[in-house]
Phi, psi and omega in degrees: 000115176302143179260142181236162182231140180239137168259124187254129178251108183214125180296307190271124184194146181319144359292356176308143172244194183093172195289331186290351189268326198290321188290316187285324177295323168305308177304306185295325182297321186248345181299325173306332178298332184246024175097004188247099172285163185229141164238132184247124175253120190209173183292169180295154180300330183265006196258027169217145190280342173249121182236132186234085183307319190296342177288343181299332178302334186265352173286119189298150182294338178270002172277128180279122174250122184249101176270130189246098187278167181068184184087003173228154180298324178297312178304310178306312183291325183290328179288317183295318175301315175307312180296320175289320190244356176071011180220165171298126184289162168272173181285115177216054199241017181297322180283333175286328177293314177298322179294316179294323175300333182268331177257342187243113177244121016276347189201171178294351181272006187297315176304317174300321179307316179296321178282328174295314180306315178299312180296320173289332181292326174292326182284317186294321181296337178287341180090179174094358183250134188262336179210174184222131177231127168250146181228141182232160358295155359287145184283342183295345169297329182292323186294319182289327177287336183287323181296314177297321181297319179295327185271332182247351175051048173260128175314128191238128168246131179259116182253128182249101168290337169225159176290168185313115187298331185278356177243324191252346174252306167274134179279123179301144186287343171203176181298317174306311175310313187294313179298322177295314175297317172302318175295318181292326177292310174315316185296315175299310183296325176287334180274333187285139169302319183216138167238134181245140179237151177276346177231148181297326187291321173294324177295316180297324179296327180284319182289342179268358184289158164307330185228073175295150177300155181295335172204131177233137184227133187263127169226113190301166176296321179062195189205161172258126180303141186276127183290340186267097182290134175285144173240145184300324188276347187268136183196137183297334183211094191289349173274000183240128177269119190250122177249137187222138166235131175233135176144230184242136181241029180250139188044050178226088187302329179294005176287319177298319175303316172298329181297310188286327168294326177286326172305314182294318175300320182285333176291328179282330182226075186296335169297340184288344180301334183281340190250324187271134180227133183241129169249125177238096184261135176133173176300140181212151171297124182302334179304320178306305184296325179295323176299315174301320171305304188303331180275356182074038177254357172228156350286161170107316180273305182248132185238134177241088182273010169076194183295137185232149171308146182307321178296326176284335170291320180292324177294317171311313189292317179305315190275357186285153164264337166216140170252137182246145177214145166213175187244164179284168185295147169057044180237040179297338187254029174241150176235106181296146177295330177307331180296328172286327179291321183295314177296329179296320189307327187077027179256153177291146186229134172237129185238137161284086182220149184282146171308137179088346171297138189296324175296319176298318178303314179290329171298313184279342169288341178274343177101018175276179182251125174259136177233137181295145169310141166080358183267088181298309184300326176283328179290325181297318183294318181297307186300321180297309180300329186280332174289324173294317172307318181292319177294329176283308188254345184087188176303134178231155174252170175248136184290131179282120183298144184297326189290346183293327183305326185286003183248018174288155186287338177290312183298314183294327176290323183300316181295319182290328167304321172298317178293324176299316179297328178288322179296319181283326184218082180314326184287347186264140172291151176302154175282000000 
């Protein structure tokens, strides 16, 4: 099999942690199995506040990683805080994000995108690359890739983990910002040889536009199978009913709904205060912890451990008696990667998701329980029933849906490799 090489432009890459890393890591980990070697241009190792050094073990030895440090307001702030305190700082960046949203369009990574574009241009000028792939967020990387596509005439894939952030997730601070964001999005969609989306909903949005991209393909976020298969009888403490969330807890008002539902459940069953333990793992807004305190849920009942290494998050998922999930504000067109991990864990899942939402449809298709976002009373009843069943029958498992196997990142990388083959050699059928 002849080898080809793709240049990947992604700010987030190990040792960065967090949800934005795993999709691109999965692509670069498995593409070599299908004839595509990878070179990655990414941010500096210390230029993101969530770090997971263990993810470096998943980067294939043959993958060349070109790190471009600096170039973001966040990175500068982290360096200042690190020098002042000698440690990696906690999340205190809301004010910085608001300021950057006004001055930096489409996002705060615009200065880094220029630096990343220059590094990628030097690599492309040296030859040996068959395709270019940019992945967002941040969306400014697609603009860098558009300039590279025009200069070097290399086939370009624009991969969207989420819809264009400055329009669909963050509210533009002015009408001018909204028009500018929309114009930049149009430029990217018109210039890419292939647009990939992580949700079918987003793909449909793009295909129904008056000016749709020339080609759109839906490739789900997917998951890496957990090598530690859970067993219904295994539990670190069989006398504890564990409710677990893993992911991101910033700008997620349903976090308070979950806390209030838990408070209602414990008011109904005071004895459960000795049995129920809740872990909300991931970056969080401190106001949610304050709300837990005001509801009498801490210390002891609800824990906010902050960002954890991915392996520890997967272990928490396996050990849960029930996994709960909800989504960030204005993210209706997304399917969080953690949904696939939750289903892979074999644990019961409850989602605060709107009816008709793509993530809700996948959850219900897999046998999970859906509750309307904001419905504190219904969530309290659902958790009450699950707790009562646990008291009566003990720990139970959920069936792993058969369709989940098609969503492994190895399978998705195979599909991406076929798309890349078609772009490079249109006359050849995809693998």
